[in-house]
VOGU-3710 file (C-alpha; in Angstrom, 3 decimals, decimal comma):
1> mrsfitgclf> -9,324/-17,314/-17,343  -13,120/-17,154/-16,991  -12,974/-17,937/-13,262  -10,292/-15,263/-12,765  -12,394/-12,608/-14,515  -15,394/-13,638/-12,412  -13,256/-13,321/-9,289  -12,040/-9,839/-10,299  -15,636/-8,722/-10,893  -16,502/-10,070/-7,458
11> lltlqaqaqk> -13,697/-8,043/-5,863  -14,795/-4,882/-7,671  -18,397/-5,501/-6,614  -17,284/-5,730/-2,991  -15,609/-2,344/-3,292  -18,582/-0,755/-5,072  -20,966/-1,925/-2,357  -18,719/-0,821/0,528  -19,595/2,294/2,453  -16,873/4,879/2,904
21> gvnslysafg> -16,337/5,000/6,623  -12,674/4,817/7,703  -12,001/8,278/9,080  -8,299/8,441/9,919  -7,416/11,591/11,817  -3,741/11,111/10,982  -4,333/11,188/7,205  -4,886/14,953/7,606  -1,137/15,409/8,084  1,575/15,358/5,412
31> igdleekdys> 0,383/13,601/2,240  -1,872/11,215/4,148  -1,440/7,643/5,336  1,364/6,001/3,360  0,626/2,502/2,035  3,610/0,531/3,340  2,020/-2,913/3,287  2,109/-5,378/0,410  -1,428/-6,493/-0,426  -0,457/-9,703/-2,198
41> rsfgvgsagi> 1,011/-13,036/-1,097  3,577/-11,310/1,148  0,867/-9,752/3,335  0,690/-12,692/5,763  4,439/-12,606/6,503  4,309/-8,989/7,661  4,733/-7,680/4,088  8,343/-8,890/4,045  9,809/-10,050/0,743  12,721/-7,885/-0,430
51> argsdnflne> 14,887/-11,017/-0,759  12,280/-13,308/-2,349  12,067/-13,970/-6,092  8,882/-13,995/-8,165  8,901/-17,731/-8,879  5,161/-18,173/-8,287  3,761/-14,657/-7,832  4,508/-11,000/-8,584  6,669/-9,358/-5,938  6,924/-5,553/-6,252
61> lnpasysrlp> 8,792/-5,247/-2,934  11,969/-5,678/-4,984  11,900/-5,139/-8,777  14,865/-7,519/-9,150  12,510/-10,378/-8,241  10,952/-10,460/-11,731  14,038/-12,089/-13,250  12,866/-15,326/-11,630  9,483/-15,411/-13,379  9,041/-18,706/-15,258
71> metfffeasv> 9,243/-18,687/-19,051  6,123/-18,761/-21,267  3,930/-17,832/-18,306  1,689/-14,827/-17,708  0,640/-13,673/-14,237  -2,493/-11,602/-13,548  -3,189/-10,437/-9,997  -5,855/-8,334/-8,275  -6,628/-7,641/-4,634  -8,957/-5,691/-2,357
81> agktvqynts> -8,769/-5,065/1,379  -11,432/-4,519/3,995  -10,643/-2,605/7,160  -12,455/-2,072/10,441  -11,088/0,415/12,959  -11,932/1,259/16,540  -10,890/4,820/17,409  -10,132/5,290/21,091  -9,624/8,546/22,963  -9,075/8,919/26,687
91> tsyqtagdis> -12,850/9,237/27,181  -14,677/7,524/24,294  -14,428/5,238/21,267  -15,992/4,880/17,807  -15,861/2,245/15,063  -15,808/2,459/11,263  -14,932/0,347/8,239  -14,748/0,151/4,463  -13,385/-1,823/1,482  -10,921/-0,489/-1,094
101> fkrfalgfka> -9,143/-1,732/-4,210  -5,451/-2,317/-3,489  -3,680/-3,753/-6,486  -3,828/-4,811/-10,091  -0,735/-6,246/-11,774  0,450/-8,396/-14,646  3,874/-9,833/-15,366  5,725/-12,160/-17,692  9,167/-13,189/-18,912  10,160/-11,323/-22,077
111> hkrwgmslgl> 13,455/-13,234/-22,343  15,110/-16,015/-20,382  17,057/-13,328/-18,476  14,505/-10,502/-18,572  11,250/-10,275/-16,609  8,781/-7,404/-16,363  5,616/-6,302/-14,565  3,024/-3,537/-14,913  0,664/-2,558/-12,119  -1,423/-0,004/-10,263
121> mpysrvdykl> -1,538/0,406/-6,483  -2,172/3,146/-3,890  0,733/5,220/-2,578  -1,080/7,238/0,075  -4,643/7,784/1,252  -6,481/10,788/2,700  -9,815/10,264/4,461  -10,823/12,334/7,489  -13,553/14,568/8,894  -12,994/16,861/11,859
131> lntrtidgtg> -15,811/18,659/13,689  -15,141/21,524/16,086  -16,343/24,961/17,175  -14,695/28,121/15,889  -14,921/31,536/17,594  -15,689/34,506/15,340  -13,204/37,322/15,984  -14,673/40,495/17,478  -18,083/38,980/18,235  -17,462/36,523/21,057
141> ssvrnavegs> -19,898/34,132/19,407  -18,985/30,723/17,986  -20,023/28,684/14,966  -19,810/25,024/14,072  -16,894/24,146/11,803  -16,279/20,973/9,745  -13,062/20,129/7,879  -13,109/17,119/5,562  -10,351/15,636/3,423  -10,474/12,931/0,774
151> gginrlyfsn> -8,429/11,470/-2,069  -4,919/10,105/-2,256  -1,959/9,382/-4,485  -1,772/6,368/-6,803  1,285/4,563/-8,150  1,323/3,289/-11,750  4,530/1,322/-12,206  6,506/-0,514/-14,869  9,228/-2,790/-13,496  12,024/-4,643/-15,276
161> avqltknfsl> 14,582/-7,131/-14,010  17,646/-8,722/-15,587  19,434/-11,829/-14,369  23,102/-10,801/-14,337  24,601/-14,135/-13,308  23,397/-17,458/-11,957  23,026/-15,908/-8,489  22,505/-12,158/-8,983  19,589/-10,160/-10,437  19,156/-6,413/-10,946
171> gvssallfgp> 15,839/-4,569/-11,249  14,483/-1,071/-11,889  10,924/0,118/-11,273  9,781/3,390/-12,840  6,501/4,786/-11,576  4,106/7,654/-12,145  2,672/9,052/-8,921  -0,578/10,943/-9,384  -3,804/11,762/-7,627  -6,088/14,422/-6,155
181> vsttdslggg> -6,428/15,475/-2,536  -9,399/17,690/-1,666  -10,035/19,628/1,546  -13,416/21,168/2,394  -13,803/23,702/5,218  -17,365/24,699/6,104  -18,902/27,023/8,671  -22,293/26,219/10,102  -21,927/22,494/9,459  -24,029/22,688/6,290
191> sssedvysev> -27,287/22,895/8,245  -28,495/26,055/6,525  -29,058/27,004/2,884  -27,082/30,172/3,603  -23,963/28,312/4,681  -20,840/28,658/2,547  -17,750/26,500/2,403  -14,267/26,648/0,910  -12,763/23,866/-1,167  -9,072/23,330/-1,929
201> nnayrsfefn> -8,214/20,818/-4,653  -4,608/19,638/-4,898  -3,381/17,628/-7,889  -0,095/15,810/-7,269  2,185/14,241/-9,856  5,736/12,914/-9,926  8,015/10,264/-11,423  9,653/7,801/-9,061  12,451/5,276/-9,554  13,199/2,265/-7,388
211> tglqyhgkvg> 16,155/-0,069/-7,897  16,834/-3,491/-6,444  19,441/-6,223/-6,273  18,878/-9,853/-5,286  21,113/-12,805/-4,560  19,939/-16,418/-4,655  22,184/-19,298/-3,625  22,290/-22,496/-1,635  23,912/-23,440/1,653  23,631/-27,177/2,265
221> ewqlgagvty> 19,938/-28,104/2,127  18,819/-24,500/2,531  18,147/-21,939/-0,171  19,453/-18,496/0,769  18,177/-15,207/-0,606  19,317/-11,665/0,117  18,085/-8,398/-1,333  18,574/-4,646/-1,158  16,496/-1,800/-2,600  17,117/1,895/-3,115
231> rlksqlvnsq> 14,330/4,329/-3,999  15,556/7,657/-5,332  14,478/11,020/-3,937  11,742/12,671/-6,013  9,710/15,871/-6,146  5,928/15,671/-5,912  4,669/18,608/-7,997  1,440/20,167/-6,745  -1,117/22,357/-8,514  -3,850/23,876/-6,371
241> dfslkaadgt> -7,296/25,369/-7,027  -9,261/27,288/-4,404  -13,009/27,937/-4,577  -15,712/29,358/-2,356  -19,116/27,709/-2,759  -22,650/28,053/-1,496  -24,438/25,157/0,200  -26,100/24,167/-3,096  -22,721/23,931/-4,858  -22,863/27,289/-6,642
251> vlytetrkav> -19,327/28,655/-7,144  -19,015/32,109/-5,579  -15,289/32,592/-6,124  -12,403/30,613/-7,613  -8,683/31,047/-8,172  -5,575/29,034/-8,997  -2,998/29,275/-6,245  0,742/28,806/-6,262  1,204/25,542/-4,411  4,218/24,223/-2,534
261> dytlpeqlga> 5,794/21,092/-3,995  6,422/18,090/-1,777  9,735/16,231/-1,470  9,731/12,448/-1,159  12,945/11,149/0,476  15,134/8,323/-0,676  14,399/4,910/0,814  16,777/2,102/1,708  15,660/-1,488/2,192  17,255/-4,862/2,932
271> gihisngqla> 15,935/-8,371/3,416  16,812/-12,029/3,971  14,981/-15,157/2,795  15,845/-18,678/4,002  13,971/-21,778/2,793  14,314/-25,557/2,653  11,609/-25,874/0,005  8,729/-26,192/2,455  9,496/-23,910/5,374  10,586/-20,347/4,648
281> wlmdyrqqnw> 11,698/-17,481/6,896  11,707/-13,827/5,813  12,993/-10,620/7,406  12,945/-7,037/6,031  14,053/-3,570/7,084  13,235/-0,251/5,370  14,199/3,318/6,247  13,297/6,814/4,980  14,701/10,043/6,408  11,991/12,711/6,142
291> qglnpnrsdy> 13,673/15,246/8,420  14,342/18,661/6,908  12,818/17,911/3,483  9,417/19,568/4,016  8,384/22,375/6,410  7,305/21,207/9,854  4,000/22,450/11,253  3,076/23,537/14,737  1,157/20,302/15,381  3,357/17,782/13,512
301> qyitakryag> 6,968/17,221/12,451  8,695/14,903/9,985  10,978/12,165/11,343  13,005/9,197/10,101  10,610/6,382/9,236  11,732/2,847/10,040  9,892/-0,374/9,290  10,693/-3,896/10,543  8,891/-6,969/9,209  9,292/-10,717/9,366
311> gmeytfyrdy> 7,450/-13,983/9,160  7,368/-17,645/8,253  5,619/-19,601/5,510  4,896/-23,319/5,223  3,970/-24,928/1,898  2,172/-28,234/1,385  2,952/-29,713/-2,043  0,809/-31,928/-4,228  1,299/-33,900/-7,452  -0,646/-32,900/-10,540
321> fnvrmeglil> -0,048/-35,131/-13,595  3,328/-36,123/-12,115  4,274/-32,456/-11,611  5,032/-31,208/-8,080  2,974/-28,085/-7,425  2,296/-25,781/-4,488  -0,802/-26,739/-2,535  -2,014/-25,099/0,654  0,253/-22,321/1,971  0,077/-21,037/5,567
331> qagvnystgy> 1,749/-17,861/6,855  2,349/-15,915/10,062  4,236/-12,680/10,637  4,686/-9,380/12,471  5,548/-5,826/11,479  6,425/-2,593/13,270  6,689/0,912/11,838  7,650/4,191/13,490  5,769/6,222/10,859  7,061/9,349/9,112
341> lrvkgeplsd> 5,318/11,893/11,364  5,404/12,958/14,974  2,069/14,526/16,005  2,028/16,702/19,146  5,383/15,198/20,044  4,102/11,600/19,715  5,369/9,233/16,967  2,634/7,376/15,078  4,074/3,915/15,683  2,178/1,003/14,120
351> fgvtagaslp> 2,389/-2,637/15,248  0,595/-5,510/13,527  0,352/-9,304/13,677  -0,468/-11,038/10,387  -1,603/-14,427/9,086  -2,335/-15,701/5,605  -3,492/-18,729/3,650  -3,326/-19,517/-0,066  -5,144/-22,323/-1,839  -4,930/-23,292/-5,533
361> srtghlryyi> -7,784/-24,144/-7,832  -8,182/-27,708/-9,082  -5,864/-27,130/-12,063  -3,439/-24,962/-10,135  -3,699/-22,008/-12,547  -5,664/-19,837/-10,132  -4,757/-19,175/-6,503  -7,049/-17,742/-3,838  -5,391/-15,880/-1,002  -6,748/-14,408/2,230
371> gleggqrgra> -4,647/-12,380/4,640  -5,508/-11,094/8,108  -3,873/-8,423/10,243  -4,693/-7,120/13,685  -2,831/-4,100/14,943  -2,637/-0,812/16,750  -1,462/2,672/15,721  -0,887/5,749/17,851  -1,683/6,419/21,515  -4,668/8,032/23,234
381> vkglvkenyl> -2,655/10,823/24,887  -2,499/14,634/24,448  -5,911/14,617/22,781  -4,782/12,074/20,164  -6,494/8,879/19,021  -5,425/5,251/19,310  -6,496/3,084/16,373  -7,174/-0,635/16,909  -7,669/-2,144/13,446  -8,350/-5,367/11,581
391> nvvlhlslrd> -7,349/-5,747/7,917  -8,697/-8,500/5,654  -7,078/-8,966/2,227  -8,583/-10,955/-0,652  -6,106/-11,644/-3,446  -6,521/-13,526/-6,730  -3,577/-14,695/-8,825  -3,906/-16,277/-12,266  -0,983/-18,127/-13,765  -1,508/-19,008/-17,418
401> nwffkrkel> 0,753/-20,635/-19,990  1,157/-18,409/-23,041  3,326/-18,762/-26,150  3,470/-22,471/-25,394  3,720/-24,580/-28,516  2,463/-28,114/-28,077  4,351/-30,871/-29,791  2,420/-32,868/-32,366  2,421/-36,628/-31,961
//
């Protein structure tokens, strides 16, 4: 436990020391960049895992997975991710990077047929700064203009799973979505003490429910898993405050505005998991139809989002006091997403290649995981930006035996 706490403090220190620098132009649209990746042990297989049970780790990709948690065992997990991005236009490029906290979760088996997990993770992220020149009506003169957005929506979830039969499990995840998104619009670029700027603060909140079903069986020497998920449609309630401020932060004017709520569409997912105990193959598909649920804008429209992911995992086993345990784990995978927005007629497609490695501590209670992803999003056409990125995930997982009564000799 002490080494796990030290590791968590190390991860938090990394985030605290990181400089905010990832400036994603596309997070200015909709509710920001949606977090579709799984920043745990499934990261290296393209974030595929709808069909995989939580035998040795917590798998929130399908809440039904928690029925396979081992008895008398607690799981604690935490992860952070570092990202570097190269932004390319048709004429220039720029680089940026930062580190952010991605996940905290715990889980255990409350009954031999009932598993549960509680966790916190990001749902979407907003981080952008746009600089341009605005013409003042009636004067013919122009002034420097800066628009900056920050914040995002978080997901606090509580998931439960029940093993219905030997082969089938059912799960439900209930989640609170919440978080602020702020937009600052300034004239003059803040270079003068007389400059003023407007600030819009949005506070989003909603309840979300995700259901899942898993099947686990055996065909010859191979273990076969299949899973489906269904996330219900929900309404993201928004409250909005507007203020006008001087350069020194003095509030010149403020009001509470009637804000437009945001509809989150239902999501369907399906996956397959095939394993012989050492070699495992995974494939996932997810789909969300955003069309017609929220008003389109002149520069972007909502579309049907589709995500494909797959990968392979190889496990080396070792003996520990005559018990067969997982040793080194190696992963490789790919993923492709169409995105949920079309900007200036161009879909924000995202393609990534992933790899991962997991290594246990000497006792096997703590696992260290590192995941890598290189990918590309968008295209440098019509004044848009192509993002070439590299993600690095550090994940710690503690598995501890609780409620275990030792027999007296």
